[in-house]
Every structure is written in structure tokens, then in C-alpha cells.
C-alpha positions, 0 to 999 in steps of 0.5 A, a space after each residue: 500500500 505504501 509503495 503504491 501511494 509513494 509512486 502513484 501519488 507522485 506520478 499523478 501529481 506530475 501528470 496534472 502539472 504539479 511542480 516537482 518540489 510540491 509533488 515530492 513533498 505531498 507524496 512523501 507526507 501522504 506516505 508518512 501518514 500511511 506509515 505512522 498515522 496520527 503520530 506524524 510530527 509536522 516538526 519532523 517534516 520541517 526539520 528534514 526539509 531544513 536539513 536538506 538545505 543546511 549545507 555549505 556546498 549548496 551556496 555553489 549553485 547560485 554562484 555558478 548560476 550567476 556567473 553563467 548569466 553574467 557571462 551570457 549578458 556581458 558580450 562573452 558569447 560573441 567573443 568565444 564564438 569568434 575565437 572558435 570560428 577562427 580556430 576550427 572554422 576551416 575544418 570540414 563542417 565549418 561552423 558545426 565544428 565551431 559550435 562544438 568548440 564554443 560550447 566546450 569553452 562556454 561549458 567552463 563558465 555556465 554549468 547548465 546545458 540550457 544556459 549554453 543553448 539559450 546563450 550561445 544558441 542565438 549567436 550560433 544559429 544566426 551565424 550558421 543561417 547566414 553561412 547557408 547551413 540548413 536549419 535542421 543541422 544547425 539546431 541539431 548540433 547546437 542542441 547536441 553540443 549543449 550537453 557538454 555544458 554540465 559535464 565540463 566544470 562547473 556543473 550545477 547537476 554534478 553539485 546537486 548529485 554530490 549533495 544527494 550522494 554525499 560525494 566530494 564536489 571537488 572530485 566530481 567537478 574534476 571528473 567531468 573534464 575528460 568525459 566532457 572532452 570526449 563528448 566534444 571530440 566524438 561530436 566533431 568526428 560526427 560533424 566531419 562525417 556528416 558534413 562530408 556527405 552534405 557538402 557544407 561550406 568551410 571557412 578560409 584558414 585564419 592567419 596566426 595574427 587573426 587567431 592571436 587577436 581573437 584569442 586576446 579578446 576571448 582570453 579573459 573569459 576563458 580564464 574562468 575554468 582555469 581559475 575554477 579548476 586551478 583553485 580547487 586542485 591547488 587547494 587555494 579554495 573549496 568548490 563553493 568558494 571557487 563558484 563565488 570567485 568565478 561569479 565575482 570574476 564574471 561581474 568584473 569582466 561584464 561591468 568594468 572590463 567590457 562595460 556591457 552590463 548596465 545596472 538594469 541588466 545587473 538587476 535583471 540577472 540578480 532577480 533571475 538568479 535569485 528566482 532559479 536558486 530558490 526553485 532549485 533549493 526548494 526542490 533539494 529541500 523537498 527531495 531530502 524529505 522525500 528521500 528520507 521517507 523513501 528510506 523509512 519505507 524500505 523502497 531502496 531495499 526493494 529495488 536492491 533485491 529486485 536488481 540483484 535478483 537479476 545480477 550483482 555484476 557491476 557492469 550488468 547493473 550499470 547497463 540496467 540503470 542506464 536503460 532506466 535513466 534513458 527512459 526517465 530522461 524522456 519524461 523528467 527534468 534533470 534536477 527532478 530526476 537527480 533529486 528523486 532517483 539518487 536516494 533510491 539508487 545509492 544503496 544499490 551502487 554501494 551493494 554491488 561495488 559501483 563507485 558513486 563518483 563514477 556513477 555520478 558522471 554516468 547519470 548526469 551524461 545520461 540525463 543530458 540526453 533527455 534534454 534532447 528527447 521528446 516529450 519534455 526535452 527542455 533544450 528542444 523547446 529552447 531551440 524551437 523558440 530561437 529557431 522557429 522550428 517545431 520541437 519534433 522536427 528538431 528532435 528528428 534532426 538530432 537523432 544522428 548525434 545520439 550516436 557519438 553521445 551514446 558512444 561516450 556514455 558506453 565508454 565511460 560506463 565500461 571504463 570507470 577509470 576515464 572518470 576517476 583517474 583525474 580525481 585520484 591524481 588530484 586528490 588521492 584515493 
């Protein structure tokens, strides 16, 4: 009865459009009432919710959000795109390759795939349209390359996973570097093959002088990931402090160096950041309560027995979880999926010997694919709004680019050291 209520109420609330946080809170409370009856203490509910956000690490989220928004508004996207264009625009696929390199650079500043799509997307789609690229390809590669955003540090989804799974945020952020570059390389190979068949234009090769000039214009914002990663690796500051320094650096660049952020822009950015932070924090708060009720109801034990009844081989379990997450990603937003599923899956990982650090990267990359799949792929809706194409048309155009994305997902699933060797090198075992 309690399991049926726990899952059934959540699904029903999702279906009627109830916000994620309220859905988790209500279903958790109803389940608690079924388990404890009249003895439920509302104070305990409040304490469990407060416990979920009483965490210094959570401060990294608003700072990463703020840094990304400041970079998006402060003219940084145009500088990055111009530099990437001169760097790889002469390759097969031209602006398709530029799209990927620009996303890889911007990934070191934004921390969210949606920020990449909304910020760089407008610049990239316009440039590709003006150069004669068809809209389907332009939207497809813009959407596919945006998945790099939450993989290369900083990453809001990885911070949330770290909080829920009690995994070092510093290790998670460093762990994303190699998988992020692998995604970029795989997409560039796919664009080369695709462009060869379609005959897309290539730009003339830039001179060293042009490259140097473009690099100088883009160098300051490109220092953001250097500051972030360098500070964490050297122990100068924690991931949370690194997020604050990145936000301060973005503020100085936008307001005083480039002078492209007005007081009106700044006020709008601060309001948007506050709103998004409150939303994410409330989701985490309700997720912590939901996870606590989940543990009390023994649901993770039921899942553990179910999966281990099939196999206790870590690789087999990872494939089962990957298949499950690929389906979930089609219907659930990333932060909601992390909030609900991490507390359920974590005991299973520990039981069969899967490193939660490794699985964190597998899970986040897996859920990034969900941003490009109907019916609820958020990046499809953003691209649809920017380009004027239907989200289903964009989803169809994106299908070929699932091949490199799934190939990298398979690679990091089968070879955990791809994810774990850099954190081990930086922080020790």
C-alpha cells in the first residue's frame, strides 16, 4: 500500500502539472501518514526539509548560476564564438565544428546545458543561417553540443548529485573534464562525417595574427575554468568558494572590463538568479524529505533485491540503470530526476561495488540526453523558440548525434577509470 501511494501519488501529481518540489513533498507526507498515522510530527517534516538545505556546498549553485548569466549578458558569447570560428572554422563542417568548440569553452563558465543553448544558441544559429547551413543541422548540433555544458566544470547537476550522494564536489567537478572532452571530440568526428556527405561550406584558414587577436579578446573569459579548476586542485579554495570567485570574476569582466552590463541588466540577472536558486533549493529541500521517507519505507531495499535478483555484476547493473535513466530522461527534468532517483539508487551502487563518483558522471551524461528527447526535452523547446522550428522536427534532426553521445556514455560506463583517474591524481584515493 505504501509503495503504491509513494509512486502513484507522485506520478499523478506530475501528470496534472504539479511542480516537482510540491509533488515530492505531498507524496512523501501522504506516505508518512500511511506509515505512522496520527503520530506524524509536522516538526519532523520541517526539520528534514531544513536539513536538506543546511549545507555549505549548496551556496555553489547560485554562484555558478550567476556567473553563467553574467557571462551570457556581458558580450562573452560573441567573443568565444569568434575565437572558435577562427580556430576550427576551416575544418570540414565549418561552423558545426565551431559550435562544438564554443560550447566546450562556454561549458567552463555556465554549468547548465540550457544556459549554453539559450546563450550561445542565438549567436550560433544566426551565424550558421547566414553561412547557408540548413536549419535542421544547425539546431541539431547546437542542441547536441549543449550537453557538454554540465559535464565540463562547473556543473550545477554534478553539485546537486554530490549533495544527494554525499560525494566530494571537488572530485566530481574534476571528473567531468575528460568525459566532457570526449563528448566534444566524438561530436566533431560526427560533424566531419556528416558534413562530408552534405557538402557544407568551410571557412578560409585564419592567419596566426587573426587567431592571436581573437584569442586576446576571448582570453579573459576563458580564464574562468582555469581559475575554477586551478583553485580547487591547488587547494587555494573549496568548490563553493571557487563558484563565488568565478561569479565575482564574471561581474568584473561584464561591468568594468567590457562595460556591457548596465545596472538594469545587473538587476535583471540578480532577480533571475535569485528566482532559479530558490526553485532549485526548494526542490533539494523537498527531495531530502522525500528521500528520507523513501528510506523509512524500505523502497531502496526493494529495488536492491529486485536488481540483484537479476545480477550483482557491476557492469550488468550499470547497463540496467542506464536503460532506466534513458527512459526517465524522456519524461523528467534533470534536477527532478537527480533529486528523486539518487536516494533510491545509492544503496544499490554501494551493494554491488559501483563507485558513486563514477556513477555520478554516468547519470548526469545520461540525463543530458533527455534534454534532447521528446516529450519534455527542455533544450528542444529552447531551440524551437530561437529557431522557429517545431520541437519534433528538431528532435528528428538530432537523432544522428545520439550516436557519438551514446558512444561516450558506453565508454565511460565500461571504463570507470576515464572518470576517476583525474580525481585520484588530484586528490588521492
